[in-house]
N, C-alpha and C positions, 0 to 999 in steps of 0.2 A: 362933886363934879360927876362923879359914876352913879351916884344916885338920881339925880337932875338929869343923865342921860336915858338909865331905864326909865323914868318918868314920863321922858318926850315916848320912847320905844311906845309903851303902855298908850299913853293918849291917840297915837298915830294907829296903832293899832286896834283901837274902840273905835276911832274914828271908821277906818275901813270896811270893820265890821256892822256899822252901822248902816254905812251907805250899800254895804253887800245886800242886807238883810231889806232896806229900802228897795233896792234894784227887784229881790225874790219877791217882796209883796207884791210889786207893778205887774210881772208875771202871775204871781196866783191868783190874779183879781179875780177869775172864773175858772175857779177850782173843777167845775165841774163841765167844764168844755163847751159851754151854750153858747158863748158870741158868734156869729157867722163873719168871717174874715173875709170875705167880697160882699161891696154892693154899702150902701147906706142904711144903717138901722134905726137913724132918725125921722124916713119918710113916715108919714101918719097917713090914714086916711081920712081928708078933709072934704075932699069932692069927686069922691068914687063915683067913676060913670063903667057903663059896658062898654065894649071892644065896638059896640053895634054902636052904640052913640056918640063913640068918636067918630067914626066915620061916617055917620048920618050928619054932622056938626062940620065937619071938614070936605063934605065929599065933592062939591065943586072942584077944591083944589086937588082930590084924588082922581077925581075925572076928568081932571084938564094935561097935558101933555106940560112939564114944565113948569107947574104950578105950585103952588106951597105958601104956607101959613105957619107963623109962630105962637105957639102958645103961650100967651100970657099972665095966663092965672092958673093957678093950684088945680089941675085936673090930675086924676089919677084913674090909673087902669091898673087888673090884675087877673092874671091868668097864667095857663101853663103851658110850660115849654113843650113844641110838638115836634120842632125839628130844631137842630145843631147842626155842625161842623164834626162829629163823631168820625166820619169816614173821607170827611173832603170834599164833598159835591154839594154842599151849605157852606157859603165861605163868607167870613164875614156880617153875619148875621144869624139871627133866631126868628122862629116861628112861635108866635104867641097864641091862644085860643083861651076861651071864656063859652059860655054856654050859648052867648050872642055871637059867635063868629070869630076873626083872627086877621092878624095884623103882622106885618115885616120890620122887624127893628135890625134897624144897619149898626153894625158896631166895626170899628176898627182893630182886632184882633185875633188873631188864633187859638187853639186851645180852649173855646167857650166850652163844650163839652167837661171838657175838667171840673168846673163849678158851675155849672147849670145843663146840670145830663137832660134827657127827654123826662117828663113828669113834676120837675120842679115849679111849684107856683112862686110868683114874682107877682110884686107891686113896684109900677113902674112912674115915677114924677113925670110929667108929661111939658111942665114949666119951663120954658126958655129952649124946649127943643123944638123940631119942626117936624111939621105934619105935611105928607103929599106922597107921591108916587112916583115909582120905577115904571115904567111901561105899562098904567093906567095901577098897580097892583100898590094899594094901601101903603104906605112904609112911613114910618118914624126914622129919625136919625137927626141931621146937619145940612148944612147947604153945603155943593159943593158943583163945580164951574170947572166943564169940559173945557177942550181946544177948537169945537167949536163956538164957542162962546154962553153955549147952553148952561143954565143952571136948574138944578133937582137935587131932592135929597136924594141923601149918600150917608155914608158911615163914619157915626161921633167916635173922635178917638178914646180912649179905653178908659181914659182917665173920667172924662165927662162921664160916660157910661156908670162909672162906679158911684156917680155922686147921684145917681136917679134911678139907682131900681133898690130893692131890699127884697132879701131872699126872706118869704113868709115863715118856710119848715114844716109846709104844706104839699102833699103829694099827690097827683093822680095821674095816672095815664090814660090819657084820652084818645077812646079806639075811634078807630077809621071811618068817618058814613061812607057809605055806598055812590060815588060819582054817578056810574051804572054798570049795566050788567050785558057785557055780550055787543050788538049792535042797537043797543036801548040807547034813546036818545036821553043824556042828561037832563033833570031838572035844577041843576046848579044853578047858579045867577052870580056874575061876576059882583055886582054892587052886595050880595048876601054872604058870598061862599068863598070868593078868594082867597086864596091865604091857608085855608084849612086845610087838618091833614085827611086823607081820604084815599078811598081806597076802586081801582076801578078792575071788575071782574071777567072773566072769561073772555080773553081777550089774544088774539094774536098781532107779531112784529112782523110788521111791513118788510117783507124780503129777507127774514132771518135766517142765518146759513149756520153751518157749523165755522164758519169764521168772523161771523157778523160780532162784532162786541159793543159795551155800551157807548165808547168815545174813543178815543184816539189817545192810547197813553204818550204817545212820542210827540202827538202835535201840539196846537196851541190854543184851539175852536174847541167850542164845546160842540154835540152832536146831537143834534133831533132825530127819534125814533120814530113812525108813525105805527098806528093801528089797521090792520083789517079793514075792523068792525065798525073803524070810527072816522069822524070826518076828519082833515091833515090840520085842524086848529086845535086838535088834542095829542099831545105828544110827551113820549119821554126825553127831557134835557137831561144831558151828563157831561160834566166838566172832567176836562183830559188827566187835569191832575187830580181826579177821586182815587182812593183804593182799589174800586172797581171798575178803573175805565177798563182795562182790558179784559175782560170776562167776558166770556161771550153771553151771548139773550140767547133765553127759551126759544124753541122753536117749534114748542106745540104751546096747548092754550094757557096761559098764566094770569095771576092774580099780580097788579102792580098797586104797592101803597106808597104813597109819599105825598109835600106839601104842594096842593093843587092850585101854583102859582098865576095870576095874569099875565098878560105879556100883548098889552093891546086887545086884540082880539079873536085871541089863543090860550089854552089853558096847556102852561105849561108844567109834567109833572116832576119834580123833583125825588128822585130816589133819597132817602139819609143813607141806606144802608145796605147793603147787598142782601139783606134779611128781612128789606122791602118785597121781593121777588121772589113769588111762589109759582112754582109749576104746578100747575093741575093734574093731577094724574086720572 
């Protein structure tokens, strides 16, 4: 009887050992750590389009308020992240740019900068997502209906997003293009350039004083700041919830970098971090 008991114990130990080994084998399937834990690594480039081509395909929906269209065939875009939520001024979205243009991708998720830092190249599958606009800024996401009954493209949930992008492993920091220098008139157009990373140079902020801040950290509304050298349709637009909302603005000449988004007939400069603000000495 004792021998049988020992035999059972030995068999149980062997079974447990095999189970643990199997689990360990699963854990060590990727010994080089090359698998990327975010996104959908099965996405393929079967019908790759440039961002400019996609914007052209859906231009009527992008340029019409509350218009949108679902992508019904496999279409992919590939580009580099130029803006994320690293300091909270960009919220629930990223800016994606390639050599032809840029577009906003709306995602209902915080901490995106943790896995999609600026410079990360991603491949995005558009099939089943929607292309439209918010304030006529080209945007990709899903549909949302507001309290007034208006439906437009807005933030997709994070689970849907994880199914629709792949981190390629490519990396490139996009350099900002000059939007304007001083009081010169910009050559940028809404159709071609909105959503791109840009810089406006040698400008002064209208009404700037030692108490003027980028936003009101105790408020609930974003704040617009205009320039002395540019029309009122060009502005810095800053959230009260961002990390630098309470920082004072430069009183002298400065260079401002950010994502230049369209909002109807205006340009809104969305500063990504306080490092985008450079005082001109």
